[in-house]
PATITOR-420746 format. One line per field, with one value per residue: x, y, z of N, C-alpha, C in turn; residue number from 1. Coordinates in steps of 0.1 Angstrom, whole numbers, plus 5000, padded with zeros to 4 digits. Atoms other than C-alpha are relative to their C-alpha. Example, Ala and Ser with C-alpha at 12.3 -4.5 7.8 and 13.67 -1.06 7.14 Angstrom:
BEGIN
n_c1 <- 5009,4991
n_c2 <- 4988,4989
n_c3 <- 5000,5000
ca_c1 <- 5123,5137
ca_c2 <- 4955,4989
ca_c3 <- 5078,5071
c_c1 <- 5009,4992
c_c2 <- 5012,5011
c_c3 <- 5000,5008
k <- 1,2
//
This chain:
BEGIN
n_c1 <- 5001,4991,5000,5001,4998,5012,5010,4991,4996,5011,5005,4990,5003,5010,5002,4992,5014,5003,5014,4993,5008,4990,5003,5001,5002,4999,4990,5009,5003,4987,4997,5000,4987,4991,5009,4999,4985,4998,5008,4998,4992,5004,5015,4993,4998,5016,5005,4990,4993,5002,5007,4991,5006,4993,5000,4995,4980,4999,4984,4999,4989,5009,5007,5000,4999,5010,4995,5004,5007,5003,5012,5005,4997,5017,5007,4998,5006,5013,5003,5003,5009,5015,5003,5000,4990,5008,4997,4986,4990,5007,4992,5007,4996,4997,5001,4992,5012,5007,5011,5007,5001,4990,5005,4996,4999,4998,4996,5007,5005,4989,4994,5009,5012,4990,4994,5013,5000,4993,4999,5007,4997,4984,5004,5007,4992,4990,5006,5001,4987,4998,5007,4994,4988,4991,5008,4996,5013,5003,5003,5013,4989,5001,5008,5007,4998,5000,5014,5004,4995,5006,5021,5003,5014,4995,5001,5011,5006,4997,4991,5001,4998,4985,4996,5005,4996,4991,5009,4988,4988,4985,4999,5006,4996,4987,4997,4988,4997,5011,4991,5008,4998,5011,5009,4997,4993,4984
n_c2 <- 5011,5007,5010,4991,5017,4997,4985,4986,4997,4989,4987,4990,4994,4992,4983,4992,4993,5017,5007,5011,5010,5015,5015,5014,5009,5010,5000,5003,4985,4993,4990,4986,5001,5003,4991,4989,5001,4996,4989,4991,4990,4995,4995,4987,4986,4995,4992,4987,5008,4996,5011,5010,5016,5003,5015,5006,5009,5007,4998,4988,4993,4992,4987,4988,5010,5016,5010,5012,4998,4999,5004,4996,4987,4994,5003,4987,4986,5001,4994,4987,4991,5006,5009,5020,5009,4998,4987,5000,4989,4990,4990,4992,4988,4991,4986,4999,4992,5012,5007,5004,5005,4996,5001,5018,5007,5016,5003,5009,5000,5001,4991,4985,4997,4994,4990,4990,4989,4994,4987,4993,4993,4989,4987,4994,4993,4993,4991,4993,4995,4990,4991,4997,4989,5001,5002,5008,5012,4997,5014,5003,4998,5013,5005,4992,5003,5012,5003,5001,5010,5012,4990,4997,5008,5004,5019,5009,5014,5013,4990,4994,5012,5003,4995,5002,4994,5006,4994,4990,4998,5000,4989,5002,5009,4993,4987,4994,5000,5007,5013,5005,5008,5011,5002,5001,4996,5008
n_c3 <- 4993,4989,4995,4986,4994,4987,5001,5005,5020,5009,4988,5007,5012,4999,4999,5016,5010,5012,4996,4998,5002,4989,5013,4991,5010,4990,5007,5010,5008,5007,5015,4997,4998,5013,5012,4994,5000,5009,5008,4993,5012,5008,4992,4998,5010,5009,4993,4994,4986,4991,4995,4990,4997,4991,5004,4988,5003,4990,4995,4996,5010,5013,5000,5011,5009,5003,5010,4996,4992,4987,5000,4990,4999,5008,4990,4991,5007,5000,4990,4995,5010,5004,5015,4998,5010,5011,5007,5005,4996,4998,4992,4987,5003,4984,5001,4990,4990,4991,4999,5013,5006,5008,5009,5001,5016,5006,5011,5003,5011,5010,5002,5010,4988,4986,5008,4997,4988,4994,5005,4995,4984,4997,5007,4995,4986,5008,5004,4987,4994,5001,4998,4985,5001,4989,4990,4996,4998,4984,4991,5010,5012,5003,4999,5009,5010,5000,4999,5017,5013,4995,5004,5011,5006,5015,5003,5009,4989,4990,4995,4987,4987,4995,4991,4987,4987,4991,4985,4993,5008,4995,4990,4989,4994,4994,4997,4998,4986,4989,4998,5002,5015,5000,4986,4991,4995,4996
ca_c1 <- 7203,7219,7227,7213,7224,7198,7166,7192,7203,7171,7166,7202,7186,7159,7173,7182,7154,7151,7122,7134,7121,7131,7128,7112,7112,7111,7130,7105,7110,7144,7137,7120,7153,7170,7148,7151,7193,7196,7168,7179,7203,7179,7146,7172,7180,7145,7135,7163,7179,7160,7146,7167,7162,7172,7180,7183,7223,7233,7275,7280,7312,7285,7267,7258,7262,7231,7248,7235,7203,7191,7159,7158,7167,7132,7114,7122,7115,7083,7075,7077,7061,7031,7038,7027,7050,7021,7026,7062,7080,7072,7089,7076,7082,7093,7081,7095,7060,7053,7019,7010,7008,7036,7026,7033,7046,7037,7062,7040,7034,7053,7079,7058,7036,7069,7086,7050,7052,7083,7085,7057,7065,7103,7087,7061,7085,7108,7078,7067,7104,7106,7075,7087,7117,7143,7119,7136,7125,7104,7088,7058,7085,7085,7052,7037,7058,7052,7013,7009,7025,7005,6968,6975,6947,6973,6971,6952,6931,6955,6983,6962,6963,7001,6994,6994,6996,7022,7009,7046,7076,7110,7113,7086,7110,7146,7153,7182,7205,7181,7200,7167,7169,7138,7117,7143,7161,7201
ca_c2 <- 6914,6907,6878,6885,6858,6874,6899,6925,6924,6938,6963,6978,6990,7009,7046,7042,7056,7019,7000,6967,6934,6898,6866,6838,6806,6767,6742,6730,6771,6772,6777,6806,6813,6804,6829,6855,6850,6854,6882,6902,6927,6934,6937,6963,6986,6988,7000,7030,7008,7018,6984,6959,6920,6906,6867,6846,6831,6806,6813,6848,6851,6855,6878,6903,6873,6849,6818,6793,6799,6797,6775,6776,6815,6819,6798,6823,6854,6838,6836,6866,6881,6859,6839,6804,6777,6781,6815,6808,6816,6851,6884,6908,6946,6962,6991,6992,7004,6979,6986,6980,6953,6944,6943,6901,6894,6858,6845,6816,6807,6804,6823,6849,6857,6861,6882,6905,6913,6919,6943,6959,6962,6978,7001,7012,7016,7036,7058,7067,7069,7096,7115,7115,7135,7143,7145,7136,7100,7102,7070,7068,7071,7034,7025,7056,7043,7005,7012,7028,7005,6973,7001,7003,6996,6986,6948,6924,6893,6869,6893,6907,6868,6874,6898,6899,6912,6902,6906,6924,6943,6933,6962,6945,6917,6936,6965,6985,6977,6956,6923,6910,6887,6870,6880,6862,6878,6874
ca_c3 <- 1530,1567,1587,1628,1652,1683,1685,1688,1653,1646,1677,1662,1632,1652,1649,1612,1584,1566,1567,1583,1576,1597,1570,1591,1580,1590,1577,1549,1533,1518,1482,1495,1509,1481,1456,1482,1486,1451,1443,1470,1453,1433,1454,1476,1447,1431,1467,1469,1495,1514,1525,1552,1549,1584,1580,1613,1610,1630,1629,1644,1620,1589,1605,1574,1552,1554,1543,1569,1584,1617,1619,1656,1660,1634,1656,1686,1663,1653,1687,1696,1668,1670,1636,1631,1615,1590,1581,1570,1551,1557,1564,1594,1590,1624,1629,1665,1682,1709,1710,1672,1651,1627,1590,1573,1537,1531,1506,1500,1462,1431,1420,1394,1425,1448,1420,1415,1449,1455,1427,1437,1476,1466,1443,1465,1496,1471,1462,1501,1513,1486,1492,1528,1515,1543,1565,1599,1610,1640,1662,1635,1603,1598,1607,1581,1557,1560,1566,1530,1513,1532,1526,1493,1467,1437,1453,1434,1450,1451,1464,1491,1508,1512,1534,1569,1608,1633,1673,1682,1676,1683,1708,1731,1742,1740,1752,1751,1778,1796,1792,1783,1751,1738,1772,1791,1817,1811
c_c1 <- 5011,4999,4998,5005,4989,4988,5008,5009,4990,5002,5014,4996,4988,5004,5003,4986,5004,4988,5011,4989,5009,4991,4993,4994,5002,5006,4996,4998,5015,5005,4990,5012,5010,5001,5006,5019,5002,4992,5006,5004,4990,4986,5009,5001,4989,4992,5011,5008,4994,4991,5015,4989,5008,4999,5009,5010,5005,5017,5002,5012,4995,4990,5001,5004,4992,5001,4993,4990,4998,4986,4995,4999,4983,4996,4999,4996,4982,4991,4995,4996,4990,4998,5000,5011,4992,4998,5015,5000,4995,5012,4989,5007,4998,5000,5006,4991,4997,4985,4996,5004,5010,4995,5010,5001,5004,5010,4995,4994,5010,5007,4994,4996,5015,5006,4989,5003,5008,5003,4990,5003,5013,4995,4992,5006,5008,4992,4995,5011,5003,4990,4999,5010,5009,4997,5008,4998,5000,4996,4991,5006,4992,4984,4986,5003,4994,4981,4995,5000,4994,4981,5002,4992,5009,5002,4990,4999,5010,5014,4997,5003,5011,5003,4997,5002,5007,4993,5013,5011,5010,5004,4994,5010,5015,5000,5010,5006,4994,5003,4987,4998,4985,4990,5010,5013,5015,5008
c_c2 <- 4997,4989,5004,4982,4999,5009,5010,5003,5002,5010,5010,5006,5008,5017,5001,4999,4990,4992,4987,4994,4990,4990,4992,4989,4980,4995,4994,5014,5002,5003,5013,5009,5004,5015,5013,5008,5008,5014,5011,5014,5010,5010,5017,5012,5006,5010,5013,4996,5007,4990,4989,4987,4994,4985,4991,4988,4994,5002,5016,5004,5002,5006,5008,4992,4984,4986,4986,5006,4993,4994,5006,5015,5005,4996,5007,5012,4997,4999,5008,5009,4998,4988,4986,4995,5002,5007,5000,4995,5012,5012,5005,5014,5005,5009,5007,5006,4990,4999,4999,4993,4999,4994,4984,5003,4988,5001,4989,4999,4998,5009,5015,5004,5006,5016,5014,5005,5003,5015,5013,5009,5007,5014,5010,5009,5013,5013,5009,5004,5018,5014,5008,5013,4997,5003,4992,4987,5005,4981,4993,4998,4988,4994,5011,4991,4984,4998,5007,4992,4987,5007,5000,4991,4996,4978,4996,4988,4994,5004,5003,4982,4998,5011,5001,5008,4989,5005,5012,5006,4999,5008,4994,4990,5003,5012,5002,4999,4992,4986,4990,4994,4986,4997,4990,5007,4992,5003
c_c3 <- 5016,5007,5014,5010,5016,4994,5000,4994,4997,5009,4994,4994,5003,4997,4985,4990,4991,5002,4998,5002,5006,4988,5008,4993,5009,4992,4988,4990,4994,4986,5004,5009,4991,4987,5006,5000,4989,4994,5008,4997,4996,5005,5005,4994,4997,5013,5006,5008,5008,5011,5005,5002,5016,5000,5013,4995,5012,5005,4999,4991,4988,4997,4986,4989,5002,4991,5007,5009,5010,4998,5015,5004,4993,5009,5008,4996,4997,5011,4999,4996,4999,4990,5001,4988,4982,4989,4991,4986,4997,5006,5007,4998,5012,4998,5012,5007,5005,4998,4984,4993,4989,4982,4996,4988,4999,4987,4994,4982,4991,4999,4991,5011,5009,4991,4998,5015,5007,4991,5002,5014,4999,4994,5009,5013,4996,4998,5016,5005,4992,5001,5013,5001,5012,5009,5014,5008,5012,5003,4988,4981,4988,4996,4989,4986,4993,4999,4986,4991,5002,4995,4985,4990,4988,5006,4994,5007,5003,5008,5017,5011,5007,5008,5015,5013,5012,5018,5007,4991,5010,5015,5010,5009,4997,4997,5003,5011,5009,5002,5002,4986,4996,5009,5010,5012,4995,5011
k <- 1,2,3,4,5,6,7,8,9,10,11,12,13,14,15,16,17,18,19,20,21,22,23,24,25,26,27,28,29,30,31,32,33,34,35,36,37,38,39,40,41,42,43,44,45,46,47,48,49,50,51,52,53,54,55,56,57,58,59,60,61,62,63,64,65,66,67,68,69,70,71,72,73,74,75,76,77,78,79,80,81,82,83,84,85,86,87,88,89,90,91,92,93,94,95,96,97,98,99,100,101,102,103,104,105,106,107,108,109,110,111,112,113,114,115,116,117,118,119,120,121,122,123,124,125,126,127,128,129,130,131,132,133,134,135,136,137,138,139,140,141,142,143,144,145,146,147,148,149,150,151,152,153,154,155,156,157,158,159,160,161,162,163,164,165,166,167,168,169,170,171,172,173,174,175,176,177,178,179,180,181,182,183,184,185,186
//
């Protein structure tokens, strides 16, 4: 779990061979945030350390430790991804492919459903990453892993309601070296 203070904090993970998800919330969603902060270490380990969670953070000094969640940055990121307030709390799995929709995992529901989803999701990610072995990461690597995870036949009816898509990737609005942050030229 890593705190980010801008959309550029997402883009810097593009070259890494990991699954990247961005936690989006409103001021109404703090119970999910607290649950995630307490459970994330186990989720990350269960994924074979192949799944990174990025959390909007207010304080640049706390970057890397999302203790002070930034609802305003989360709102900007929600707009960037095309995720509504009603869809939060959720995680957007950014595959950094601009022309593709991004997968979204809702964190709505009780703790038991959330726990079951995270157990299944982390194990599926680990299995899919293991299947790909040491293949070098290509532009489609993340899309392949998340696509397989989200299309898994293992989802139960209640869990399927928690899987969605977002319209955009972070790299749509943040280009390396372009000086564009959230679609606004700097």
